[in-house]
N, C-alpha and C positions, 0 to 999 in steps of 0.2 A: 738718542733719536730710538732711536733695537729694545728699548725698555717701551717709549711708547709704542707700536705695533706688535711688541709680544701680548697684550693683551687683546686684538685686534686678531691676532692670528688666532690663538686659543679660543675665542670667540665663532672665528664661521669652521675651524676643525667645531668645534663641540655641536653648530650646525645640521654641518655636514654628517655628520656623524647617525645624528638626529632624527636627518628627514631620509639617510639609506637604512636607520634603523626602524623607522615609520613602512614604509616606502614594502622593508622582508615584511613586516608585517604585517601589510593589509595581502601582500600576494600567498603569503601564509597561512595567515586566517580561513580558518572552516567555516565555510553554510550549510547546517543539516538540512536536509531535501529527503522531503515524503511525501509517498503514493498510497496509491487505494486504488483495490482491485479488485470487486464484483462477481457476484456467475450469478451470471442470470436466467440457469437452468433450471426444467419444471424441475429436478431431482430434490435443488436445494429451494431450502424455504422462507428463506432467512429473507428475502428479500431486500427493495428499499428500504424496511427500517435496520436493516441490517449495516448498509452502505454509509448512512447518514449518522448511527452512534457511532458509527468506530470513527468516521468525518469529527466529530464531537470531540472523541479517546485523543484524536491527535491534535487538538484544537489544546484542552483540555490539561493533559497528561506528558506530549513527547517537546523534549529541548528548543522548542522553537527559535530559529537567531534570527535576525533582519536582515530580508533578505529570503530567507527562507521562504520555499511554494511547495504544492502542492498538488504531485497533479494525481486526475482520476481518469479509469477504465475501467473496461465490463470484456465479459470472457467473447469473442468472438465465437464465427459461426460458419459453415460451408460457402457462405454468402463476400464471409469474411481472407475465404483461405486460414480459417484459426488465429490471423493477427486479433487482439485483440481492441476495441472500438477506445477511442482517447474525447469522456465524457466533459474533459475540458481542466486549462492549468492555471491555479492560483495561485495572488501571493496572499499568500497565510497573515492577516490581521495580527500589527504590532501594533499598540501604543506606543509613540516615542513624542512625543507633546504632555506634559501635566494639564494643558490649559486643554486639552482634548477631550479630558475627563469618560468616566471606563462608559456610559451608555452609548458617548459614538462609536468608542472600541467594540464595543456588544452587537449595536446593533451592525459593525460590518457583520460579525461573524453570523450573525442571523441571516442574513444577504446571502452570505455564500451557502453554509445548510441549508437553503429554501432555495436555492439554483439545483444542485449538486440533486437534492432529489426531487425535482423537478423535472434534469436530464435523466434521469436513473429513471424519475417515472414512467417516462412515454418507450425504451425497451422493451424492445419483444421478447419474450421468455423463445432462451432455443433450446433443440434437445444434446446438447455436446455441450462437454465437457472438457477447452482445451488446455484446462489447469495448466500447465507446464508452459503451453504455449507463452500465455500472457505476465505467468510466473516471470520466464525470460523477459518479458523483452516489457516488465517493469522494474527487474534490473538494471538494464541494461538502459533507459530513462534516466533514473534515479544518478547512475556515470555518466551523462551527456549535463548533467544539475552540474555535476563537480564533487562527486560523495568519492571520498578515498579512502584511504585505512585507517587517519582518523577519525575522520568523521562519527555522527552520531542520526546519521539517515535512516531511517524506516519504511519499512511495506507492509502492510498490513494489510493481508486476503481472508478477503469471506465467502465459505464456500465447506462443502458436504469434501472434498478435499479428494473423491472422484473419480477419475482420471476414467475417459475411455475417447480419448483420441488419439493418444500416444500409448501407444501398444504397451512398450519395453516398462512400463513403470502402472497398468493396470493388471499388465502380468502378476508380478508381484504382486499388488496390492492381495489381490482375487488368490495367489498362493497358488500361482500356474506353473511347470518350470520354463524358463527364459530361454530354451531356443534359441530363432535364428533378433527373436525382441531383445536387445539388451537396454538399460540402461541408458540414459541419454549419460554426457557430460556431465555432471558437478559444474554447478551455477558458484562462481566468483561471489562471494557476499561479503568481505574487510569492508570493518565500518558499514556494514546494513544491515544491523536488524529484522527481522522476517518474524512479526505474527499472525499466525493461519485460529481462525477463529471462524464458532458456526459448524467444526465435522459432527458435531452430535447434531443440528438442525435439517433434517434429513425426509421426505416425504417420503410412505411407505406404499404408493402409489403412485406410479408413471403416468400422468395426466398430462395430453397433450394441447394445445392449445384450446381446440372445440373440446373438449371433456370430455372426451376419448377415454380410455383409462388405455395405454400401450399398455405395458408389462410393470409386474410389483418390483421395486426396490429389491439385492443383494438381500439378506439378514445382515442384518447385522453383532458380532458378537463381538468381546471381547481381545479374542486375539487378531480380529480384522480391527479393532482400532487398533492396534498394538502393530497391526506391520503398518497403518495409513500413516502414522508416523514415526517407523524404522525406513516406510520409502522413502519419504520426502525426510528429515536428516538425512538422507543419504545424497542426497541431490543438493546438497550448500559444502561447499570447501570448509562453511568455517560451521558446525551445528550447532556450535555452544550459543552460537548469533540465534536460533528460530528457539520459536515459544509458540505449544500452542493450545489454545484456549478450547470448552467445546463450543458456549457458547461467542456473540456477535456482545457489542454491548448496546443496548437501548437508546434512543434518545431521552436527553434528559424534557425537549421542548417539547409537550405536548400537544398535540396534534401537530407536530410538522410532516412529519410523514404522509398524510391526510392532507393538508392545504400540499401537498409536492404530486397528490395523484396515482403513490405507491397504495398499498392496500397495508392499516394500518393494525398491529395482531390484537388483539383482546383475551 
């Protein structure tokens, strides 16, 4: 009788062990999430083209997992108390069924790109660049989505990096004395790769919404570009996860930015 029950007991124990392992695996499984932050200020000339191109870059090259999400934000202004505006949060299209086919998956990606481009095209240009506040909120957004130390989450920021709201950062970039305005506390970015693109895409003349020249941009030289990168690196607890690219990727889909109502560069 004991010999009869032994295989049953072993089978039950094995099943319980497997279920326990699956529950643990589900709880510890990482889901990578992504965020895009765009700079709509008049000093940055990348515009919606940079945002749509960066979106394509995430969809093509980033370590997307099932249930990955993409949050899209733009820098705010005085109307938003310098808080970034959210254009949307999207489920990243991942084909889970072979029968669905590549065409349907690509159509979902195209619809996502068009929606982001259209929303970007409706954003009014701003005269200020609260970049640090936008980055801080985007990192917090990724943390809220579940990004942790062993994640491969990513934040892509399209901007010229010329902060002009956080005085401590601006003074450091301008090579002025720190005085009473110190740098803000570094952002904790364990498990979050940060890519700044477009710092070389900058207007020489700052023109307001009605075409009137407001002032000329601060001239760039090698020393200023070095200070830009060194300053932003110092604002993260894991600077080895921070990368700089002088230009943002351009959209691979012809005419996408024009369809979206943005200005397509020639």
